[in-house]
PyMOL Python script that loads the backbone (N, CA, C, O; Angstrom):
from pymol import cmd

cmd.read_pdbstr("""\
ATOM      1  N   MET A   1       1.251  -1.288   0.091  1.00  0.00           N
ATOM      2  CA  MET A   1       0.162  -0.078   0.083  1.00  0.00           C
ATOM      3  C   MET A   1       0.643   1.626   0.196  1.00  0.00           C
ATOM      4  O   MET A   1      -0.071   2.617   0.037  1.00  0.00           O
ATOM      5  N   LYS A   2       2.274   1.544   0.564  1.00  0.00           N
ATOM      6  CA  LYS A   2       2.771   2.053   0.692  1.00  0.00           C
ATOM      7  C   LYS A   2       3.455   2.491  -0.550  1.00  0.00           C
ATOM      8  O   LYS A   2       4.050   3.561  -0.676  1.00  0.00           O
ATOM      9  N   ALA A   3       3.296   1.410  -1.616  1.00  0.00           N
ATOM     10  CA  ALA A   3       3.868   1.937  -2.696  1.00  0.00           C
ATOM     11  C   ALA A   3       2.890   2.436  -3.408  1.00  0.00           C
ATOM     12  O   ALA A   3       2.971   3.507  -4.008  1.00  0.00           O
ATOM     13  N   PHE A   4       1.906   1.704  -3.393  1.00  0.00           N
ATOM     14  CA  PHE A   4       1.333   2.683  -4.296  1.00  0.00           C
ATOM     15  C   PHE A   4       0.705   4.237  -4.156  1.00  0.00           C
ATOM     16  O   PHE A   4       0.077   4.946  -4.942  1.00  0.00           O
ATOM     17  N   GLY A   5       1.281   4.466  -2.464  1.00  0.00           N
ATOM     18  CA  GLY A   5       1.308   6.012  -2.372  1.00  0.00           C
ATOM     19  C   GLY A   5       2.228   6.568  -3.102  1.00  0.00           C
ATOM     20  O   GLY A   5       2.127   7.648  -3.684  1.00  0.00           O
ATOM     21  N   ILE A   6       3.196   5.808  -3.088  1.00  0.00           N
ATOM     22  CA  ILE A   6       4.435   6.432  -3.459  1.00  0.00           C
ATOM     23  C   ILE A   6       4.455   7.218  -5.230  1.00  0.00           C
ATOM     24  O   ILE A   6       4.883   8.215  -5.812  1.00  0.00           O
ATOM     25  N   ILE A   7       3.707   6.010  -5.476  1.00  0.00           N
ATOM     26  CA  ILE A   7       4.019   5.868  -7.192  1.00  0.00           C
ATOM     27  C   ILE A   7       2.587   6.954  -7.401  1.00  0.00           C
ATOM     28  O   ILE A   7       2.612   7.428  -8.536  1.00  0.00           O
ATOM     29  N   ALA A   8       1.621   7.343  -6.747  1.00  0.00           N
ATOM     30  CA  ALA A   8       0.598   8.176  -7.061  1.00  0.00           C
ATOM     31  C   ALA A   8       1.029   9.380  -6.774  1.00  0.00           C
ATOM     32  O   ALA A   8       0.551  10.332  -7.391  1.00  0.00           O
ATOM     33  N   GLY A   9       2.350   9.650  -5.449  1.00  0.00           N
ATOM     34  CA  GLY A   9       3.073  10.560  -5.598  1.00  0.00           C
ATOM     35  C   GLY A   9       4.082  11.441  -6.144  1.00  0.00           C
ATOM     36  O   GLY A   9       4.418  12.605  -5.923  1.00  0.00           O
ATOM     37  N   VAL A  10       4.513  10.391  -7.037  1.00  0.00           N
ATOM     38  CA  VAL A  10       5.527  10.813  -8.789  1.00  0.00           C
ATOM     39  C   VAL A  10       4.629  11.514  -9.305  1.00  0.00           C
ATOM     40  O   VAL A  10       4.647  12.728  -9.509  1.00  0.00           O
ATOM     41  N   ALA A  11       3.277  10.259  -9.677  1.00  0.00           N
ATOM     42  CA  ALA A  11       2.474  10.463 -10.822  1.00  0.00           C
ATOM     43  C   ALA A  11       1.846  12.175 -10.491  1.00  0.00           C
ATOM     44  O   ALA A  11       1.488  13.016 -11.315  1.00  0.00           O
ATOM     45  N   VAL A  12       1.869  12.225  -9.648  1.00  0.00           N
ATOM     46  CA  VAL A  12       0.932  14.051  -9.478  1.00  0.00           C
ATOM     47  C   VAL A  12       2.499  14.996  -9.605  1.00  0.00           C
ATOM     48  O   VAL A  12       2.509  15.944 -10.391  1.00  0.00           O
ATOM     49  N   VAL A  13       3.306  14.789  -9.092  1.00  0.00           N
ATOM     50  CA  VAL A  13       4.041  15.594  -9.072  1.00  0.00           C
ATOM     51  C   VAL A  13       4.676  15.593 -10.255  1.00  0.00           C
ATOM     52  O   VAL A  13       5.415  16.571 -10.370  1.00  0.00           O
ATOM     53  N   ALA A  14       4.667  14.581 -11.544  1.00  0.00           N
ATOM     54  CA  ALA A  14       5.205  14.605 -12.967  1.00  0.00           C
ATOM     55  C   ALA A  14       3.935  15.600 -13.931  1.00  0.00           C
ATOM     56  O   ALA A  14       4.152  16.309 -14.914  1.00  0.00           O
ATOM     57  N   ALA A  15       2.471  15.304 -13.159  1.00  0.00           N
ATOM     58  CA  ALA A  15       1.385  15.881 -13.751  1.00  0.00           C
ATOM     59  C   ALA A  15       1.670  17.340 -13.207  1.00  0.00           C
ATOM     60  O   ALA A  15       1.153  18.051 -14.069  1.00  0.00           O
ATOM     61  N   VAL A  16       2.106  18.008 -12.432  1.00  0.00           N
ATOM     62  CA  VAL A  16       2.212  19.581 -12.274  1.00  0.00           C
ATOM     63  C   VAL A  16       3.562  19.971 -12.836  1.00  0.00           C
ATOM     64  O   VAL A  16       3.791  20.688 -13.810  1.00  0.00           O
ATOM     65  N   VAL A  17       4.262  19.462 -12.170  1.00  0.00           N
ATOM     66  CA  VAL A  17       5.678  19.408 -13.346  1.00  0.00           C
ATOM     67  C   VAL A  17       5.155  19.551 -15.113  1.00  0.00           C
ATOM     68  O   VAL A  17       5.483  20.556 -15.742  1.00  0.00           O
ATOM     69  N   THR A  18       4.677  18.906 -15.498  1.00  0.00           N
ATOM     70  CA  THR A  18       4.468  18.633 -17.154  1.00  0.00           C
ATOM     71  C   THR A  18       3.423  20.484 -17.667  1.00  0.00           C
ATOM     72  O   THR A  18       3.491  21.294 -18.592  1.00  0.00           O
ATOM     73  N   VAL A  19       2.242  20.254 -15.858  1.00  0.00           N
ATOM     74  CA  VAL A  19       1.652  21.539 -16.648  1.00  0.00           C
ATOM     75  C   VAL A  19       1.917  22.696 -16.323  1.00  0.00           C
ATOM     76  O   VAL A  19       1.038  23.542 -16.489  1.00  0.00           O
ATOM     77  N   VAL A  20       3.081  23.048 -15.816  1.00  0.00           N
ATOM     78  CA  VAL A  20       3.594  24.215 -15.777  1.00  0.00           C
ATOM     79  C   VAL A  20       5.047  24.251 -17.109  1.00  0.00           C
ATOM     80  O   VAL A  20       5.216  25.325 -17.687  1.00  0.00           O
ATOM     81  N   ILE A  21       5.716  23.385 -17.374  1.00  0.00           N
ATOM     82  CA  ILE A  21       6.315  23.494 -18.637  1.00  0.00           C
ATOM     83  C   ILE A  21       5.211  23.736 -19.260  1.00  0.00           C
ATOM     84  O   ILE A  21       5.275  24.930 -19.552  1.00  0.00           O
ATOM     85  N   TYR A  22       3.759  23.105 -19.821  1.00  0.00           N
ATOM     86  CA  TYR A  22       2.553  23.767 -21.129  1.00  0.00           C
ATOM     87  C   TYR A  22       2.741  25.320 -20.246  1.00  0.00           C
ATOM     88  O   TYR A  22       3.643  26.096 -20.562  1.00  0.00           O
ATOM     89  N   LYS A  23       1.962  25.566 -19.348  1.00  0.00           N
ATOM     90  CA  LYS A  23       1.616  27.259 -19.239  1.00  0.00           C
ATOM     91  C   LYS A  23       2.972  27.797 -19.607  1.00  0.00           C
ATOM     92  O   LYS A  23       2.879  28.495 -20.616  1.00  0.00           O
ATOM     93  N   ARG A  24       4.380  27.705 -19.073  1.00  0.00           N
ATOM     94  CA  ARG A  24       5.444  28.585 -19.337  1.00  0.00           C
ATOM     95  C   ARG A  24       5.520  28.965 -20.480  1.00  0.00           C
ATOM     96  O   ARG A  24       5.759  30.145 -20.735  1.00  0.00           O
ATOM     97  N   ASP A  25       5.282  27.799 -21.671  1.00  0.00           N
ATOM     98  CA  ASP A  25       5.042  27.907 -23.086  1.00  0.00           C
ATOM     99  C   ASP A  25       4.092  28.815 -23.410  1.00  0.00           C
ATOM    100  O   ASP A  25       4.365  29.682 -24.240  1.00  0.00           O
ATOM    101  N   ASP A  26       3.262  28.780 -23.015  1.00  0.00           N
ATOM    102  CA  ASP A  26       2.328  29.567 -23.431  1.00  0.00           C
ATOM    103  C   ASP A  26       2.620  31.312 -23.025  1.00  0.00           C
ATOM    104  O   ASP A  26       2.930  32.058 -23.954  1.00  0.00           O
ATOM    105  N   VAL A  27       2.549  31.642 -22.197  1.00  0.00           N
ATOM    106  CA  VAL A  27       3.596  32.085 -21.703  1.00  0.00           C
ATOM    107  C   VAL A  27       4.485  33.387 -22.347  1.00  0.00           C
ATOM    108  O   VAL A  27       4.405  34.608 -22.477  1.00  0.00           O
ATOM    109  N   GLY A  28       5.520  32.087 -22.702  1.00  0.00           N
ATOM    110  CA  GLY A  28       6.451  33.049 -23.307  1.00  0.00           C
ATOM    111  C   GLY A  28       6.149  33.296 -24.448  1.00  0.00           C
ATOM    112  O   GLY A  28       6.706  34.247 -24.997  1.00  0.00           O
ATOM    113  N   GLU A  29       4.770  32.192 -25.448  1.00  0.00           N
ATOM    114  CA  GLU A  29       4.165  32.561 -26.526  1.00  0.00           C
ATOM    115  C   GLU A  29       3.714  33.487 -26.292  1.00  0.00           C
ATOM    116  O   GLU A  29       3.965  34.475 -26.982  1.00  0.00           O
ATOM    117  N   TYR A  30       3.021  33.537 -25.424  1.00  0.00           N
ATOM    118  CA  TYR A  30       1.891  35.315 -25.120  1.00  0.00           C
ATOM    119  C   TYR A  30       3.003  36.397 -24.920  1.00  0.00           C
ATOM    120  O   TYR A  30       2.941  37.310 -25.743  1.00  0.00           O
ATOM    121  N   ILE A  31       4.029  36.485 -23.974  1.00  0.00           N
ATOM    122  CA  ILE A  31       5.333  37.865 -23.945  1.00  0.00           C
ATOM    123  C   ILE A  31       5.907  37.557 -25.408  1.00  0.00           C
ATOM    124  O   ILE A  31       6.876  38.298 -25.577  1.00  0.00           O
ATOM    125  N   SER A  32       5.705  36.822 -26.432  1.00  0.00           N
ATOM    126  CA  SER A  32       6.534  37.450 -27.935  1.00  0.00           C
ATOM    127  C   SER A  32       5.573  37.672 -28.518  1.00  0.00           C
ATOM    128  O   SER A  32       5.870  38.737 -29.059  1.00  0.00           O
ATOM    129  N   HIS A  33       4.404  37.396 -28.879  1.00  0.00           N
ATOM    130  CA  HIS A  33       3.870  38.261 -28.912  1.00  0.00           C
ATOM    131  C   HIS A  33       3.268  39.737 -29.078  1.00  0.00           C
ATOM    132  O   HIS A  33       3.067  40.599 -29.934  1.00  0.00           O
ATOM    133  N   GLU A  34       3.113  39.479 -27.734  1.00  0.00           N
ATOM    134  CA  GLU A  34       3.181  41.069 -27.538  1.00  0.00           C
ATOM    135  C   GLU A  34       4.267  41.684 -27.694  1.00  0.00           C
ATOM    136  O   GLU A  34       4.441  42.781 -28.224  1.00  0.00           O
ATOM    137  N   TYR A  35       4.774  41.212 -27.384  1.00  0.00           N
ATOM    138  CA  TYR A  35       6.749  41.989 -28.276  1.00  0.00           C
ATOM    139  C   TYR A  35       6.861  42.535 -29.208  1.00  0.00           C
ATOM    140  O   TYR A  35       7.437  43.612 -29.362  1.00  0.00           O
ATOM    141  N   GLU A  36       6.308  41.863 -30.027  1.00  0.00           N
ATOM    142  CA  GLU A  36       6.413  42.234 -31.251  1.00  0.00           C
ATOM    143  C   GLU A  36       5.128  42.985 -31.680  1.00  0.00           C
ATOM    144  O   GLU A  36       5.075  43.439 -32.823  1.00  0.00           O
ATOM    145  N   HIS A  37       4.052  43.146 -30.795  1.00  0.00           N
ATOM    146  CA  HIS A  37       3.013  44.007 -31.314  1.00  0.00           C
ATOM    147  C   HIS A  37       3.941  45.528 -30.002  1.00  0.00           C
ATOM    148  O   HIS A  37       3.158  46.433 -29.716  1.00  0.00           O
ATOM    149  N   LEU A  38       4.457  45.575 -29.781  1.00  0.00           N
ATOM    150  CA  LEU A  38       5.082  46.787 -29.145  1.00  0.00           C
ATOM    151  C   LEU A  38       5.731  46.924 -29.954  1.00  0.00           C
ATOM    152  O   LEU A  38       5.611  48.006 -30.529  1.00  0.00           O
ATOM    153  N   GLN A  39       6.646  46.081 -30.417  1.00  0.00           N
ATOM    154  CA  GLN A  39       7.542  46.547 -31.186  1.00  0.00           C
ATOM    155  C   GLN A  39       7.163  47.348 -32.436  1.00  0.00           C
ATOM    156  O   GLN A  39       7.835  48.253 -32.931  1.00  0.00           O
ATOM    157  N   LYS A  40       6.117  46.932 -32.823  1.00  0.00           N
ATOM    158  CA  LYS A  40       5.175  47.774 -34.393  1.00  0.00           C
ATOM    159  C   LYS A  40       4.276  48.338 -33.946  1.00  0.00           C
ATOM    160  O   LYS A  40       3.290  48.310 -34.683  1.00  0.00           O
ATOM    161  N   GLN A  41       4.144  48.900 -32.973  1.00  0.00           N
ATOM    162  CA  GLN A  41       4.033  50.827 -32.459  1.00  0.00           C
ATOM    163  C   GLN A  41       5.055  51.451 -32.681  1.00  0.00           C
ATOM    164  O   GLN A  41       5.423  52.174 -33.607  1.00  0.00           O
ATOM    165  N   ILE A  42       5.653  50.995 -31.418  1.00  0.00           N
ATOM    166  CA  ILE A  42       7.227  52.197 -31.876  1.00  0.00           C
ATOM    167  C   ILE A  42       7.681  52.577 -32.854  1.00  0.00           C
ATOM    168  O   ILE A  42       8.059  53.739 -33.001  1.00  0.00           O
ATOM    169  N   HIS A  43       7.769  51.365 -34.060  1.00  0.00           N
ATOM    170  CA  HIS A  43       8.160  51.938 -35.078  1.00  0.00           C
ATOM    171  C   HIS A  43       7.067  52.876 -35.594  1.00  0.00           C
ATOM    172  O   HIS A  43       7.349  54.051 -35.829  1.00  0.00           O
ATOM    173  N   ASP A  44       5.545  52.293 -35.821  1.00  0.00           N
ATOM    174  CA  ASP A  44       4.830  53.094 -36.526  1.00  0.00           C
ATOM    175  C   ASP A  44       5.093  54.608 -35.569  1.00  0.00           C
ATOM    176  O   ASP A  44       5.394  55.578 -36.264  1.00  0.00           O
ATOM    177  N   LEU A  45       5.007  54.835 -34.178  1.00  0.00           N
ATOM    178  CA  LEU A  45       5.130  56.097 -33.531  1.00  0.00           C
ATOM    179  C   LEU A  45       6.604  57.011 -33.697  1.00  0.00           C
ATOM    180  O   LEU A  45       6.463  58.216 -33.488  1.00  0.00           O
ATOM    181  N   GLU A  46       7.702  56.641 -33.978  1.00  0.00           N
ATOM    182  CA  GLU A  46       8.899  56.872 -34.869  1.00  0.00           C
ATOM    183  C   GLU A  46       8.242  57.028 -35.973  1.00  0.00           C
ATOM    184  O   GLU A  46       7.775  58.145 -35.749  1.00  0.00           O
ATOM    185  N   ALA A  47       7.796  56.699 -37.158  1.00  0.00           N
ATOM    186  CA  ALA A  47       7.875  57.185 -38.321  1.00  0.00           C
ATOM    187  C   ALA A  47       6.657  58.267 -38.742  1.00  0.00           C
ATOM    188  O   ALA A  47       6.506  58.829 -39.827  1.00  0.00           O
ATOM    189  N   GLN A  48       5.642  58.397 -37.232  1.00  0.00           N
ATOM    190  CA  GLN A  48       4.760  59.394 -37.461  1.00  0.00           C
ATOM    191  C   GLN A  48       6.151  60.198 -36.654  1.00  0.00           C
ATOM    192  O   GLN A  48       6.793  60.837 -37.487  1.00  0.00           O
ATOM    193  N   LEU A  49       6.560  60.267 -35.663  1.00  0.00           N
ATOM    194  CA  LEU A  49       7.405  61.506 -35.140  1.00  0.00           C
ATOM    195  C   LEU A  49       8.529  62.294 -36.451  1.00  0.00           C
ATOM    196  O   LEU A  49       8.745  63.475 -36.723  1.00  0.00           O
ATOM    197  N   GLN A  50       9.091  60.911 -37.072  1.00  0.00           N
ATOM    198  CA  GLN A  50       9.482  61.572 -38.322  1.00  0.00           C
ATOM    199  C   GLN A  50       9.192  62.471 -39.285  1.00  0.00           C
ATOM    200  O   GLN A  50      10.040  63.183 -39.824  1.00  0.00           O
ATOM    201  N   HIS A  51       7.695  62.479 -39.601  1.00  0.00           N
ATOM    202  CA  HIS A  51       6.953  62.567 -40.423  1.00  0.00           C
ATOM    203  C   HIS A  51       6.850  63.960 -39.632  1.00  0.00           C
ATOM    204  O   HIS A  51       7.460  64.920 -40.103  1.00  0.00           O
ATOM    205  N   SER A  52       6.297  64.076 -38.753  1.00  0.00           N
ATOM    206  CA  SER A  52       6.030  65.571 -37.949  1.00  0.00           C
ATOM    207  C   SER A  52       6.694  66.106 -37.951  1.00  0.00           C
ATOM    208  O   SER A  52       6.345  67.248 -38.248  1.00  0.00           O
ATOM    209  N   LYS A  53       8.342  65.932 -37.641  1.00  0.00           N
ATOM    210  CA  LYS A  53       9.231  66.638 -37.666  1.00  0.00           C
ATOM    211  C   LYS A  53       9.933  67.425 -39.431  1.00  0.00           C
ATOM    212  O   LYS A  53      10.817  68.241 -39.692  1.00  0.00           O
ATOM    213  N   GLU A  54       9.124  66.759 -40.117  1.00  0.00           N
ATOM    214  CA  GLU A  54       9.430  67.317 -41.485  1.00  0.00           C
ATOM    215  C   GLU A  54       9.302  67.662 -41.574  1.00  0.00           C
ATOM    216  O   GLU A  54      10.141  68.515 -41.862  1.00  0.00           O
ATOM    217  N   ASP A  55       7.249  68.165 -41.591  1.00  0.00           N
ATOM    218  CA  ASP A  55       6.686  68.811 -42.101  1.00  0.00           C
ATOM    219  C   ASP A  55       7.271  70.245 -41.388  1.00  0.00           C
ATOM    220  O   ASP A  55       7.738  71.185 -42.031  1.00  0.00           O
ATOM    221  N   LYS A  56       7.082  70.164 -39.348  1.00  0.00           N
ATOM    222  CA  LYS A  56       7.595  71.543 -39.408  1.00  0.00           C
ATOM    223  C   LYS A  56       8.859  71.925 -39.814  1.00  0.00           C
ATOM    224  O   LYS A  56       9.330  73.004 -39.455  1.00  0.00           O
ATOM    225  N   SER A  57       9.582  70.996 -40.670  1.00  0.00           N
ATOM    226  CA  SER A  57      10.914  71.571 -41.328  1.00  0.00           C
ATOM    227  C   SER A  57      10.645  72.585 -42.622  1.00  0.00           C
ATOM    228  O   SER A  57      11.181  73.573 -43.124  1.00  0.00           O
ATOM    229  N   SER A  58       9.737  71.917 -42.804  1.00  0.00           N
ATOM    230  CA  SER A  58       8.879  72.460 -44.408  1.00  0.00           C
ATOM    231  C   SER A  58       8.490  74.002 -44.196  1.00  0.00           C
ATOM    232  O   SER A  58       7.913  74.622 -45.090  1.00  0.00           O
TER     233      SER A  58
END
""", "prot")
cmd.dss("prot")
cmd.show_as("cartoon", "prot")
cmd.util.cbc("prot")
cmd.orient("prot")
């Protein structure tokens, strides 16, 4: 009976580790997507600022 408890405990730990790894991948993917989105926004804002500077100097 004690061996069954140990095996069940190991299985639970393995399941928790699997979920943590899976969620880490999801979070990493989300962060990567958000980073790309922010980089695009920064690029767009820089282009607007440059365009605005060109209009003022004309």
